[in-house]
Biopython code that builds the backbone (N, CA, C, O; Angstrom):
import numpy as np
from Bio.PDB.StructureBuilder import StructureBuilder

atoms = [
    (1, "MET", "N", (-5.857, 27.388, -39.127)),
    (1, "MET", "CA", (-6.195, 26.426, -40.101)),
    (1, "MET", "C", (-5.466, 26.516, -41.407)),
    (1, "MET", "O", (-4.940, 25.554, -41.965)),
    (2, "TRP", "N", (-5.476, 27.739, -41.845)),
    (2, "TRP", "CA", (-4.856, 27.868, -43.220)),
    (2, "TRP", "C", (-3.287, 27.516, -43.217)),
    (2, "TRP", "O", (-2.732, 27.098, -44.233)),
    (3, "GLN", "N", (-2.574, 27.728, -41.928)),
    (3, "GLN", "CA", (-1.318, 27.491, -41.685)),
    (3, "GLN", "C", (-1.069, 26.103, -42.051)),
    (3, "GLN", "O", (-0.238, 25.833, -42.918)),
    (4, "LEU", "N", (-1.836, 25.075, -41.352)),
    (4, "LEU", "CA", (-1.658, 23.665, -41.621)),
    (4, "LEU", "C", (-1.796, 23.293, -43.062)),
    (4, "LEU", "O", (-1.097, 22.434, -43.599)),
    (5, "TRP", "N", (-2.768, 24.009, -43.685)),
    (5, "TRP", "CA", (-2.843, 23.651, -45.321)),
    (5, "TRP", "C", (-1.567, 24.195, -45.971)),
    (5, "TRP", "O", (-1.038, 23.543, -46.872)),
    (6, "LEU", "N", (-1.063, 25.321, -45.572)),
    (6, "LEU", "CA", (0.219, 25.759, -46.324)),
    (6, "LEU", "C", (1.406, 24.861, -45.910)),
    (6, "LEU", "O", (2.305, 24.710, -46.737)),
    (7, "THR", "N", (1.488, 24.297, -44.797)),
    (7, "THR", "CA", (2.653, 23.498, -44.447)),
    (7, "THR", "C", (2.386, 22.288, -45.350)),
    (7, "THR", "O", (3.231, 21.871, -46.143)),
    (8, "GLY", "N", (1.180, 21.749, -45.194)),
    (8, "GLY", "CA", (0.891, 20.286, -46.063)),
    (8, "GLY", "C", (1.297, 20.730, -47.505)),
    (8, "GLY", "O", (1.956, 19.929, -48.169)),
    (9, "LEU", "N", (1.019, 21.720, -47.949)),
    (9, "LEU", "CA", (1.305, 22.110, -49.431)),
    (9, "LEU", "C", (2.940, 22.045, -49.694)),
    (9, "LEU", "O", (3.484, 21.443, -50.619)),
    (10, "ILE", "N", (3.532, 22.744, -48.745)),
    (10, "ILE", "CA", (5.072, 22.660, -48.719)),
    (10, "ILE", "C", (5.612, 21.311, -48.649)),
    (10, "ILE", "O", (6.630, 20.975, -49.254)),
    (11, "GLY", "N", (4.948, 20.567, -47.932)),
    (11, "GLY", "CA", (5.423, 19.279, -47.782)),
    (11, "GLY", "C", (5.296, 18.543, -48.892)),
    (11, "GLY", "O", (6.248, 17.808, -49.157)),
    (12, "ILE", "N", (4.119, 18.544, -49.810)),
    (12, "ILE", "CA", (3.786, 18.089, -51.088)),
    (12, "ILE", "C", (4.820, 18.680, -52.036)),
    (12, "ILE", "O", (5.196, 17.956, -52.958)),
    (13, "TRP", "N", (5.320, 19.885, -51.927)),
    (13, "TRP", "CA", (6.235, 20.476, -52.812)),
    (13, "TRP", "C", (7.559, 20.015, -52.570)),
    (13, "TRP", "O", (8.377, 19.963, -53.488)),
    (14, "LEU", "N", (7.790, 19.732, -51.592)),
    (14, "LEU", "CA", (9.090, 19.201, -51.276)),
    (14, "LEU", "C", (9.242, 17.701, -51.851)),
    (14, "LEU", "O", (10.311, 17.310, -52.319)),
    (15, "ILE", "N", (8.423, 17.126, -51.800)),
    (15, "ILE", "CA", (8.288, 15.829, -52.401)),
    (15, "ILE", "C", (8.329, 15.810, -54.097)),
    (15, "ILE", "O", (8.926, 14.961, -54.758)),
    (16, "ILE", "N", (7.835, 16.533, -54.444)),
    (16, "ILE", "CA", (7.725, 16.489, -55.760)),
    (16, "ILE", "C", (8.835, 17.438, -56.672)),
    (16, "ILE", "O", (8.935, 17.367, -57.897)),
    (17, "SER", "N", (9.656, 18.356, -55.770)),
    (17, "SER", "CA", (10.415, 19.287, -56.461)),
    (17, "SER", "C", (11.716, 18.549, -57.218)),
    (17, "SER", "O", (12.346, 18.992, -58.178)),
    (18, "PRO", "N", (11.912, 17.382, -56.551)),
    (18, "PRO", "CA", (13.207, 16.813, -57.447)),
    (18, "PRO", "C", (12.818, 16.681, -59.000)),
    (18, "PRO", "O", (13.699, 16.730, -59.858)),
    (19, "TRP", "N", (11.660, 16.537, -59.279)),
    (19, "TRP", "CA", (11.446, 16.023, -60.595)),
    (19, "TRP", "C", (10.864, 17.466, -61.320)),
    (19, "TRP", "O", (11.001, 17.533, -62.541)),
    (20, "VAL", "N", (10.330, 18.424, -60.735)),
    (20, "VAL", "CA", (10.128, 19.625, -61.153)),
    (20, "VAL", "C", (11.314, 20.402, -61.772)),
    (20, "VAL", "O", (11.388, 20.942, -62.876)),
    (21, "TYR", "N", (12.338, 20.308, -60.647)),
    (21, "TYR", "CA", (13.604, 21.200, -61.025)),
    (21, "TYR", "C", (14.758, 20.237, -61.431)),
    (21, "TYR", "O", (15.924, 20.632, -61.438)),
    (22, "ASN", "N", (14.400, 18.935, -61.778)),
    (22, "ASN", "CA", (15.287, 17.937, -62.502)),
    (22, "ASN", "C", (16.556, 17.849, -61.847)),
    (22, "ASN", "O", (17.638, 17.912, -62.431)),
    (23, "PHE", "N", (16.378, 17.688, -60.513)),
    (23, "PHE", "CA", (17.664, 17.065, -59.776)),
    (23, "PHE", "C", (17.252, 15.742, -59.069)),
    (23, "PHE", "O", (17.590, 15.633, -57.890)),
    (24, "ALA", "N", (16.622, 14.813, -59.599)),
    (24, "ALA", "CA", (16.207, 13.617, -59.308)),
    (24, "ALA", "C", (17.460, 12.756, -59.495)),
    (24, "ALA", "O", (17.638, 11.791, -58.752)),
    (25, "GLY", "N", (18.256, 13.040, -60.371)),
    (25, "GLY", "CA", (19.550, 11.980, -60.599)),
    (25, "GLY", "C", (20.620, 12.487, -59.480)),
    (25, "GLY", "O", (21.765, 12.038, -59.523)),
    (26, "ASN", "N", (20.290, 13.307, -58.604)),
    (26, "ASN", "CA", (21.297, 13.300, -57.316)),
    (26, "ASN", "C", (20.553, 12.594, -56.200)),
    (26, "ASN", "O", (19.622, 13.099, -55.573)),
    (27, "THR", "N", (21.031, 11.425, -56.017)),
    (27, "THR", "CA", (20.339, 10.646, -54.854)),
    (27, "THR", "C", (20.267, 11.141, -53.609)),
    (27, "THR", "O", (19.235, 11.003, -52.952)),
    (28, "GLY", "N", (21.332, 11.771, -53.134)),
    (28, "GLY", "CA", (21.366, 12.509, -51.745)),
    (28, "GLY", "C", (20.327, 13.657, -51.719)),
    (28, "GLY", "O", (19.485, 13.641, -50.822)),
    (29, "ALA", "N", (20.325, 14.518, -52.514)),
    (29, "ALA", "CA", (19.259, 15.681, -52.670)),
    (29, "ALA", "C", (17.984, 15.114, -52.835)),
    (29, "ALA", "O", (17.057, 15.640, -52.219)),
    (30, "LEU", "N", (17.695, 13.842, -53.770)),
    (30, "LEU", "CA", (16.396, 13.448, -54.137)),
    (30, "LEU", "C", (15.932, 12.809, -52.700)),
    (30, "LEU", "O", (14.794, 13.071, -52.310)),
    (31, "TRP", "N", (16.692, 12.068, -51.991)),
    (31, "TRP", "CA", (15.961, 11.394, -50.795)),
    (31, "TRP", "C", (15.912, 12.509, -49.458)),
    (31, "TRP", "O", (15.061, 12.471, -48.570)),
    (32, "ASN", "N", (16.784, 13.277, -49.530)),
    (32, "ASN", "CA", (16.569, 14.232, -48.484)),
    (32, "ASN", "C", (15.156, 15.207, -48.697)),
    (32, "ASN", "O", (14.458, 15.594, -47.760)),
    (33, "SER", "N", (14.941, 15.466, -49.940)),
    (33, "SER", "CA", (13.672, 16.319, -50.433)),
    (33, "SER", "C", (12.417, 15.435, -49.914)),
    (33, "SER", "O", (11.556, 15.820, -49.123)),
    (34, "ILE", "N", (12.507, 14.097, -50.567)),
    (34, "ILE", "CA", (11.410, 13.210, -50.019)),
    (34, "ILE", "C", (11.220, 13.136, -48.572)),
    (34, "ILE", "O", (10.183, 13.445, -47.986)),
    (35, "ILE", "N", (12.327, 12.691, -48.024)),
    (35, "ILE", "CA", (11.968, 12.355, -46.393)),
    (35, "ILE", "C", (11.712, 13.589, -45.690)),
    (35, "ILE", "O", (10.968, 13.481, -44.715)),
    (36, "PHE", "N", (12.170, 14.770, -45.969)),
    (36, "PHE", "CA", (11.758, 15.832, -45.253)),
    (36, "PHE", "C", (10.424, 16.378, -45.516)),
    (36, "PHE", "O", (9.693, 16.812, -44.625)),
    (37, "GLY", "N", (10.096, 16.344, -46.891)),
    (37, "GLY", "CA", (8.713, 16.512, -47.289)),
    (37, "GLY", "C", (7.771, 15.630, -46.786)),
    (37, "GLY", "O", (6.646, 16.076, -46.559)),
    (38, "ALA", "N", (8.043, 14.323, -46.543)),
    (38, "ALA", "CA", (7.122, 13.401, -45.989)),
    (38, "ALA", "C", (6.724, 13.784, -44.513)),
    (38, "ALA", "O", (5.584, 13.868, -44.056)),
    (39, "ILE", "N", (8.000, 14.010, -43.831)),
    (39, "ILE", "CA", (7.898, 14.587, -42.540)),
    (39, "ILE", "C", (7.125, 15.662, -42.345)),
    (39, "ILE", "O", (6.310, 15.612, -41.423)),
    (40, "GLU", "N", (7.213, 16.816, -43.140)),
    (40, "GLU", "CA", (6.354, 17.820, -42.990)),
    (40, "GLU", "C", (4.931, 17.763, -43.162)),
    (40, "GLU", "O", (4.123, 18.339, -42.433)),
    (41, "LEU", "N", (4.629, 16.977, -44.252)),
    (41, "LEU", "CA", (3.321, 16.540, -44.635)),
    (41, "LEU", "C", (2.591, 15.917, -43.621)),
    (41, "LEU", "O", (1.461, 16.329, -43.358)),
    (42, "ILE", "N", (3.202, 14.757, -42.873)),
    (42, "ILE", "CA", (2.666, 14.017, -41.739)),
    (42, "ILE", "C", (2.493, 14.751, -40.494)),
    (42, "ILE", "O", (1.577, 14.450, -39.729)),
    (43, "LEU", "N", (3.418, 15.821, -40.203)),
    (43, "LEU", "CA", (3.265, 16.718, -39.161)),
    (43, "LEU", "C", (2.212, 17.621, -39.160)),
    (43, "LEU", "O", (1.622, 17.866, -38.107)),
    (44, "ALA", "N", (1.842, 18.249, -40.412)),
    (44, "ALA", "CA", (0.581, 18.784, -40.795)),
    (44, "ALA", "C", (-0.453, 18.333, -40.725)),
    (44, "ALA", "O", (-1.355, 18.974, -40.185)),
    (45, "ILE", "N", (-0.682, 17.011, -41.278)),
    (45, "ILE", "CA", (-1.721, 16.266, -40.925)),
    (45, "ILE", "C", (-2.054, 15.961, -39.357)),
    (45, "ILE", "O", (-3.176, 16.082, -38.864)),
    (46, "TRP", "N", (-1.069, 15.611, -38.773)),
    (46, "TRP", "CA", (-1.029, 15.208, -37.281)),
    (46, "TRP", "C", (-1.618, 16.457, -36.763)),
    (46, "TRP", "O", (-2.738, 16.397, -36.256)),
    (47, "ALA", "N", (-1.017, 17.537, -36.828)),
    (47, "ALA", "CA", (-1.611, 18.802, -36.086)),
    (47, "ALA", "C", (-3.001, 19.213, -36.418)),
    (47, "ALA", "O", (-3.745, 19.872, -35.692)),
    (48, "GLY", "N", (-3.282, 18.709, -37.691)),
    (48, "GLY", "CA", (-4.752, 19.276, -38.033)),
    (48, "GLY", "C", (-5.564, 18.194, -37.301)),
    (48, "GLY", "O", (-6.451, 18.713, -36.624)),
    (49, "VAL", "N", (-5.539, 16.943, -37.231)),
    (49, "VAL", "CA", (-6.087, 16.005, -36.286)),
    (49, "VAL", "C", (-6.327, 16.581, -34.953)),
    (49, "VAL", "O", (-7.416, 16.683, -34.389)),
    (50, "GLN", "N", (-5.023, 16.992, -34.466)),
    (50, "GLN", "CA", (-5.110, 17.311, -33.118)),
    (50, "GLN", "C", (-6.041, 18.625, -32.722)),
    (50, "GLN", "O", (-6.769, 18.695, -31.731)),
    (51, "LEU", "N", (-5.852, 19.635, -33.714)),
    (51, "LEU", "CA", (-6.662, 20.787, -33.701)),
    (51, "LEU", "C", (-8.212, 20.581, -33.720)),
    (51, "LEU", "O", (-8.938, 21.291, -33.024)),
    (52, "LYS", "N", (-8.722, 19.560, -34.559)),
    (52, "LYS", "CA", (-9.863, 19.083, -34.927)),
    (52, "LYS", "C", (-10.520, 18.450, -33.544)),
    (52, "LYS", "O", (-11.682, 18.561, -33.154)),
    (53, "ASN", "N", (-9.502, 17.808, -32.976)),
    (53, "ASN", "CA", (-10.035, 17.034, -31.732)),
    (53, "ASN", "C", (-10.233, 18.018, -30.477)),
    (53, "ASN", "O", (-11.025, 17.772, -29.567)),
    (54, "LYS", "N", (-9.488, 19.064, -30.531)),
    (54, "LYS", "CA", (-9.612, 19.923, -29.475)),
    (54, "LYS", "C", (-10.992, 20.724, -29.548)),
    (54, "LYS", "O", (-11.577, 21.079, -28.525)),
    (55, "THR", "N", (-11.364, 20.924, -30.551)),
    (55, "THR", "CA", (-12.699, 21.902, -30.686)),
    (55, "THR", "C", (-13.851, 20.972, -30.706)),
    (55, "THR", "O", (-14.997, 21.411, -30.799)),
]
sb = StructureBuilder()
sb.init_structure("model")
sb.init_model(0)
sb.init_chain("A")
sb.init_seg("    ")
for serial, (resi, resn, name, xyz) in enumerate(atoms, 1):
    if name == "N":
        sb.init_residue(resn, " ", resi, " ")
    sb.init_atom(name, np.array(xyz, "f"), 0.0, 1.0, " ", f" {name:<3s}", serial, name[0])
structure = sb.get_structure()
């Protein structure tokens, strides 16, 4: 279960990293980071729900 929390945190980090590392002005990199971070976060939440439903 801790792996899902870590994956979720990585997804959140990908979403906020353009502003932390100040590359939000690069539109391509900004949207790439936001989209892949959101996908990773959604998949971590989905996997957590599936795991909880199994037990």
